[in-house]
Each structure stands twice: as structure tokens, then as C-alpha cells.
C-alpha positions in Angstrom: -6.3 -43.7 -36.3 -4.8 -40.6 -34.6 -1.7 -38.6 -35.1 1.0 -38.2 -32.4 3.9 -35.8 -32.2 7.0 -37.6 -30.9 9.6 -36.1 -28.5 11.9 -33.5 -29.8 15.1 -35.4 -30.5 17.3 -32.4 -31.2 19.0 -29.9 -29.0 17.4 -26.4 -29.2 17.7 -23.3 -27.1 15.0 -23.0 -24.4 13.1 -20.0 -26.1 12.9 -22.0 -29.3 11.5 -25.1 -27.5 9.0 -23.0 -25.6 7.8 -21.3 -28.8 7.5 -24.7 -30.5 5.2 -26.2 -27.9 3.1 -23.0 -27.7 2.5 -23.6 -31.4 1.7 -27.2 -30.8 -0.9 -26.2 -28.2 -2.7 -24.3 -30.9 -2.6 -27.2 -33.4 -5.1 -30.0 -33.9 -2.5 -32.7 -32.8 -4.2 -34.8 -30.1 -1.2 -36.6 -28.6 2.2 -35.1 -27.7 5.3 -36.8 -26.3 7.5 -34.4 -24.3 11.0 -34.6 -22.8 14.7 -35.3 -23.3 15.1 -38.7 -24.9 18.6 -38.5 -26.2 21.2 -37.0 -23.8 21.1 -35.8 -20.2 23.8 -33.1 -20.9 21.2 -31.2 -22.9 20.2 -29.0 -20.0 18.4 -26.1 -21.7 15.2 -27.3 -20.1 14.9 -28.8 -16.6 12.3 -31.3 -15.5 10.2 -28.5 -14.0 10.1 -26.8 -17.4 8.9 -30.0 -19.1 6.2 -30.4 -16.4 5.1 -26.8 -17.0 4.9 -27.5 -20.7 3.0 -30.7 -20.1 0.4 -28.8 -18.0 0.1 -26.1 -20.6 -0.5 -28.7 -23.3 -3.0 -30.6 -21.2 -5.0 -27.4 -20.6 -5.0 -27.0 -24.4 -6.7 -30.4 -24.7 -3.7 -32.5 -25.6 -2.9 -36.0 -24.2 0.7 -35.7 -22.9 3.3 -38.4 -22.4 6.6 -37.8 -20.8 9.5 -39.4 -22.7 12.5 -40.8 -20.9 16.1 -41.3 -22.0 16.9 -44.1 -24.3 20.4 -44.7 -22.8 21.1 -44.3 -19.1 24.8 -44.1 -18.1 24.9 -42.6 -14.5 23.1 -42.8 -11.2 22.1 -39.2 -11.6 20.2 -40.1 -14.8 18.4 -42.9 -13.0 17.4 -40.4 -10.2 16.0 -38.1 -12.9 14.2 -41.0 -14.4 12.5 -41.8 -11.1 11.3 -38.2 -10.9 9.7 -38.5 -14.3 8.0 -41.8 -13.5 6.8 -40.5 -10.1 5.5 -37.2 -11.5 1.9 -38.1 -10.3 0.0 -36.9 -13.3 1.4 -37.9 -16.7 2.1 -41.3 -18.2 5.6 -42.0 -19.4 7.2 -43.3 -22.6 9.8 -45.8 -21.4 12.7 -45.8 -23.8 14.9 -47.9 -21.6 14.1 -51.0 -19.6 15.0 -49.1 -16.4 11.9 -47.0 -17.0 9.8 -50.1 -17.5 11.1 -51.6 -14.2 10.4 -48.4 -12.3 6.9 -48.0 -13.6 6.2 -51.7 -12.9 7.5 -51.4 -9.4 5.1 -48.5 -8.8 2.1 -50.2 -10.6 2.0 -47.3 -13.1 0.9 -47.6 -16.8 3.5 -46.7 -19.5 4.1 -46.6 -23.2 6.9 -48.6 -24.7 9.1 -46.5 -27.0 10.7 -47.6 -30.2 14.2 -48.0 -28.7 13.0 -51.0 -26.6 13.5 -54.3 -28.5 10.0 -55.8 -28.9 10.3 -58.5 -31.5 7.5 -61.0 -30.7 4.1 -61.3 -29.1 5.6 -63.1 -26.0 7.6 -60.0 -25.0 4.8 -57.6 -25.7 2.4 -59.7 -23.7 4.8 -59.8 -20.7 5.2 -56.0 -20.9 1.4 -55.5 -21.1 1.1 -57.6 -17.9 3.5 -55.1 -16.3 1.4 -52.1 -17.3 2.2 -51.3 -21.0 -0.7 -49.6 -22.6 0.8 -48.9 -26.0 4.0 -49.8 -27.8 5.8 -48.0 -30.6 7.0 -50.5 -33.2 10.9 -50.7 -33.4 11.8 -48.9 -36.6 13.4 -51.8 -38.4 10.2 -54.0 -38.3 7.8 -54.3 -41.1 4.1 -54.5 -42.0 4.4 -58.2 -42.4 5.8 -58.5 -38.9 2.9 -56.6 -37.4 0.4 -58.7 -39.3 2.0 -61.9 -37.9 1.9 -60.5 -34.3 -1.8 -59.5 -34.7 -2.7 -62.9 -36.1 -0.8 -64.7 -33.3 -3.0 -62.7 -30.9 -6.2 -63.9 -32.5 -6.7 -60.8 -34.6 -6.7 -58.2 -31.9 -4.0 -57.0 -29.5 -5.0 -56.0 -26.0 -2.9 -52.8 -26.1 -2.5 -50.0 -28.6 -0.1 -49.8 -31.5 1.9 -46.8 -32.7 4.1 -46.6 -35.8 6.9 -44.1 -36.4 5.5 -42.8 -39.6 7.3 -39.5 -40.5 10.7 -38.0 -39.6 14.4 -38.9 -39.4 14.6 -42.4 -37.9 16.7 -42.8 -34.7 18.7 -45.9 -35.6 21.1 -46.3 -32.7 22.5 -44.9 -29.5 26.0 -45.0 -28.2 28.0 -44.2 -25.1 30.1 -42.0 -27.3 29.1 -38.6 -28.6 29.7 -38.5 -32.3 28.9 -34.8 -32.6 31.5 -33.9 -29.9 34.0 -36.2 -31.4 33.5 -34.6 -34.9 34.1 -31.1 -33.3 37.2 -32.3 -31.5 35.6 -32.2 -28.1 35.5 -34.7 -25.2 32.0 -35.9 -24.4 32.3 -34.7 -20.8 33.3 -31.3 -21.9 31.1 -31.0 -25.0 29.9 -27.4 -24.3 26.5 -28.7 -25.5 27.8 -28.4 -29.1 24.5 -29.9 -30.3 22.9 -26.5 -29.9 24.9 -25.5 -33.0 23.3 -28.3 -35.0 19.6 -28.1 -34.4 18.9 -30.8 -37.1 22.0 -32.9 -36.5 25.1 -33.3 -38.6 24.7 -34.9 -42.1 27.2 -37.7 -42.8 27.8 -38.8 -46.4 29.4 -41.7 -48.0 32.7 -41.3 -50.0 30.5 -41.0 -53.1 28.7 -37.9 -51.4 25.5 -39.9 -50.9 23.6 -38.7 -47.7 23.7 -41.6 -45.3 23.2 -40.7 -41.6 22.6 -37.8 -39.3 24.8 -37.5 -36.2 22.7 -36.2 -33.3 24.9 -36.3 -30.2 25.0 -39.9 -29.0 22.2 -40.8 -31.4 22.6 -41.8 -35.0 19.6 -41.1 -37.3 18.8 -41.7 -40.9 19.7 -39.0 -43.4 16.5 -39.7 -45.3 13.1 -38.9 -43.9 10.8 -41.9 -43.4 7.4 -41.1 -44.9 4.6 -43.7 -44.4 1.7 -41.3 -45.0 0.6 -43.3 -48.0 0.2 -46.3 -45.8 -2.2 -44.7 -43.3 -5.4 -46.3 -44.6 -3.8 -49.7 -44.6 -2.4 -49.2 -41.1 -5.9 -48.2 -39.9 -7.2 -51.4 -41.4 -4.6 -53.4 -39.5 -5.6 -51.8 -36.2 -2.8 -49.3 -35.8 -3.9 -46.6 -33.3 -1.3 -43.8 -33.7 0.9 -42.5 -36.5 3.9 -40.7 -35.1 5.5 -37.6 -36.6 9.0 -37.0 -35.2 9.7 -33.2 -35.2 12.7 -31.7 -36.7 11.5 -28.1 -37.2 8.4 -25.9 -37.0 7.2 -27.5 -40.3 6.7 -30.7 -38.4 3.7 -29.2 -36.6 2.1 -28.4 -40.0 2.8 -31.9 -41.2 1.2 -33.5 -38.1 -1.7 -31.0 -38.4 -2.3 -32.0 -42.1 -2.4 -35.6 -41.2 -4.8 -35.0 -38.3 -7.1 -33.4 -40.8 -6.7 -36.2 -43.3 -4.9 -34.1 -45.9 -2.0 -35.2 -48.1 1.6 -34.3 -47.3 4.3 -32.8 -49.5 7.0 -35.4 -50.3 10.2 -35.1 -48.3 13.3 -34.1 -50.2 14.9 -37.6 -49.4 12.0 -40.0 -48.6 12.4 -43.6 -47.4 10.0 -46.3 -46.4 11.9 -49.6 -46.9 11.6 -51.1 -43.4 7.8 -51.1 -43.6 8.0 -53.1 -46.9 10.6 -55.7 -45.8 13.4 -53.9 -47.6 16.5 -51.9 -46.7 15.4 -48.9 -44.6 16.9 -46.3 -46.9 15.0 -47.2 -50.0 11.7 -45.6 -51.1 8.9 -47.7 -52.6 
């Protein structure tokens, strides 16, 4: 099983993003997802910038996948999506069915991201027929679900499996921007306020218990999922990739340690409940 580095889900200034991926290029991470997957208003990097980064990472020996938006809301966003799909060199991660349809229409292979609802073998088989080469398990699904799907396929799936194994889980997307709303701004005039919150905004319960992270239109878990203890079991099941979702420069080290088979330091607030058929925020 190999380690992947998921797309950067936070809004960082362009120099910080460029430095981050220069460091990734010098890491042992074999597979890198690249692109804006949350909000089209985050314009620090243009499509050409991402293509340049993808080429740089490819030259460094990385397999590169271009990630698309999880929620499209305007024709301009669909036009940008078409440019991504038609880039001519790199496979895409489809995070919305519109990306699936565009890739299918062009006869291009794609990866199905975790925000697409794949809940049974029938849907996965249909997507594979349309060109899906790999799917990332939706985050709320469990080991037992994966076992049933593999058994239903006769013990071996005809496409690759990737599990979101480390990072703050993206739980939902909304047409509203919770970060802008919290700061008293309108979504259409947000001034890209997410730049001031490079790891999102922590939301707590009335009992001061960390619950969620507000990341623009995306809601994440406050806790950090850590399934690193399950890697050997996942490999036995046939999982092909273990995804690390980056939140800071330390994520490169985490992915590098996993690539080298070394143990990880425990996150401050770990969780792994979904994998074990339990509430997602618990740790077992």
C-alpha cells in the first residue's frame, strides 16, 4: 500500500503554497493531489499555477492528480472544470458528478473523490465502466462496509481503493460560507477572509468541547482522524492508498514517515470512529 497526499483544503497565500509543494517534491511521497477543491473564490493560485506545480512534481518523480471542486455553483466554475479535465496530461480527481460526466464524455480516466456518494458495488461498477480507476471511500463508511463490497465483487475489485487516513475530515459543503458569515461578511464580498484562518476556524459546543472546523463553505471535523494503526489491516484487505490530508508543513513529514513505514506521533485530538462502525468523533 502506498501513501498519498490529498489536496490542500485550506486557503494559503501563494508563496506559502509554492513553498509547500517544493518541499513535497523533495519528500518520498509518491502520489500528490493538487488543486482547489473547496471554493472558487480562493484565487491566490490560477489554473496555470497548478499546472506548473503539477509539472514540477511530475519531474520530481511524483504521480500527480488534479483535484476539482466539490460544489459547483456557477457556469464560470463549470468552464474552469472543463479546463481541468481537458488539461491533456494529468488525470483528475472528480469531487462532483459534473467532473465525472465531463471525463466520461471525453473518454478520460478519473479518480472518484470522497465527496461523491459511493455506497454500494453497483454504483462503483457503473463509475468504473465510465472510466473510474480509483475511488476514495466516503469518510463516514467503515471497514465492515469495505469488506462487504470486496466480498460482493468476488474478493477483488477491478479498480483501486484509497482511504482518507489522516487529517481533519471534510464532512459537508454548503452554498453558504460559514467563515464569511462568522466574520460579518457577505459570501460574494468575503475579501477571501479564509486567508486569515489557514487551518480553519474551530467551533466548540456550549460545554467548550471542540466539535467542528469552519473552512469557508466546507465543514470539517475538529478532531484529526488517524487510521495509521490500521495500515497493515488495510493492506490485507486490498487498500491501495492511504491518504494524508495536509493542514501544515508537518503533514509532509507525516506522509513521509508513513511512506517509510515508521510510526506517527499521536494527534492532539485523534478520532477513528467511522472506520470502526462508531460515531466519527470517537477514538478507539
